[in-house]
Residue, then its C-alpha position, 0 to 999 in steps of 0.5 A: x500500500x502506498x504511504x499517505x504522506x502529510x504535506x502540511x505542517x503542525x504548529x506548536x506553542x510559541x517559545x521565546x518569541x519564535x514560532x515552533x513548527x513541525x514539518x516534513x520538508x526540512x531535511x535531517x535537522x534533528x532526531x529528537x522530534x518527540x521532545x515537542x510532544x513531551x514538552x507540550x504534555x509536560x506544560x499541560x500538567x505543569x510537570x517540570x515546574x511542579x517537580x522542580x518545586x520539590x528541589x531546593x536551589x541555593x545557587x547564586x541567582x546571578x551566576x545560575x545559567x540553567x534554572x531548575x525547571x529547565x534541568x528537570x525537563x531536560x533530564x525527563x525528556x532525554x530519558x524518555x527519548x532513550x538517553x539515560x546516560x548523562x554523557x549524552x547531554x554534552x551533545x544533546x545540549x546543542x540540539x535545536x528541538x531539545x533547546x525548547x526545554x531551556x529557559x530561552x533559545x539563547x544562553x545567558x552566557x556566550x560560553x554556554x549552550x541553551x541546555x545544561x551539560x553532564x556536569x550541571x545535571x550531575x549536580x541535580x541527580x546527586x542532590x542530597x535529601x533536605x537542605x543543600x550543604x556547602x558542597x551541594x547547592x541543590x537539595x531535594x524533598x523526597x516526600x514531596x516528589x512521592x506525593x506528586x506522583x499521587x497528586x497527578x493520579x488524583x487530578x487525572x480523575x474527573x470524579x471520585x471513583x467508588x472503588x480503585x484497585x492498586x497493584x504492587x509488583x516487583x520485577x528485575x532491572x538487569x545489570x550489565x556491570x559492577x554497579x553498587x548493590x549488585x546481587x544475583x537473583x535466582x528467579x530472574x537468573x541474572x544480576x539485577x536490582x529488584x524495584x518495587x512498582x505501585x500502579x493504579x490502572x495506567x498511573x504510576x503511583x510509586x517506584x522504589x529502586x531496591x537491591x535484589x537480595x531482599x524479599x519481593x515484599x520488602x518495604x511494601x507497607x512503608x510504600x503503600x501507607x502514605x499513598x493510601x492516606x493521601x488518596x483517602x484525604x482526597x476521596x474519603x469514601x473510596x473503596x481501596x483494593x490492594x492486588x499482588x502476586x504471591x510474592x506479597x502474600x506476607x503477614x505484615x502486609x496483610x495485617x496492615x491492610x486489615x488494620x487500615x480497612x484496605x481489602x486485598x487480593x494476593x496470589x498464594x504459592x502452590x503448596x500441599x495444604x492448598x492442593x488438598x483444599x482445592x482437590x475437587x476443583x483441580x480434578x474438574x479443571x483437568x477433566x475440562x482441559x482433557x475434553x477441550x484440549x486447552x488449559x482450563x480455569x475453575x474457581x473455588x472459594x473457602x473460608x479459613x478458620x481463625x487463628x487463636x494465639x497459643x492454641x491449635x484451631x479445632x473443627 
């Protein structure tokens, strides 16, 4: 089928007194055109400015070339475009499209580009928790950054929902060098980190980078508790269900859910006691699968006897 090319152009929001136009007849000017859409999306929700407000800047304003919103926007967009390495910014800082993320197309100093280089961005990424110090002029408020994720989720909803399902998940982040905190994970069969992710639908509520020599549920209570509190402050009547696989079926997390009125649905690893309770359902699934020739799923439910401290439950 013949390609249906668009001969026209797209005009974006103006910047620094200049028109911003995307066209298809200008030749190979930049390979970072996706930055236009990311910039427009960020401006729609004020993402770069709001995230920048979670940092504390004690740099001398008279000597500062790149403001915090520009630094934050530059780093976010570059990562989204596949440029995770800070070294890439020594080239990207001269890109004409990425320059739209700067404070202006012309730098305040003749010896600087419109965007920051790797050294300036490195100071942002290594900003310590809390107020800046003598050797770190930029600090950050970690709690404010975590709250911003939930704020963006809340603002994306037109009305308060009756029920939401929050998903917990741990997955591998493979490592290919000798990074700090490097451990081998038997399940994933590689050296990796084991980050914790918390989602509600397509919205990311939290992401915690962790070493891989821990249980999948490690830190889950501390991560989910402030999120639930923040959601309930906005939606007092919402029903919250926590959902996760068997890696999170741990006493501490389930006890927290029960104490805080949060319902939960956790997977349970296969074991002999569970197989005994579900023997009839497993047999039925086998028969259905043999007839149909495909895998079958059968549902059963049962109640567990309450635990009595110091005594075996009888019945």
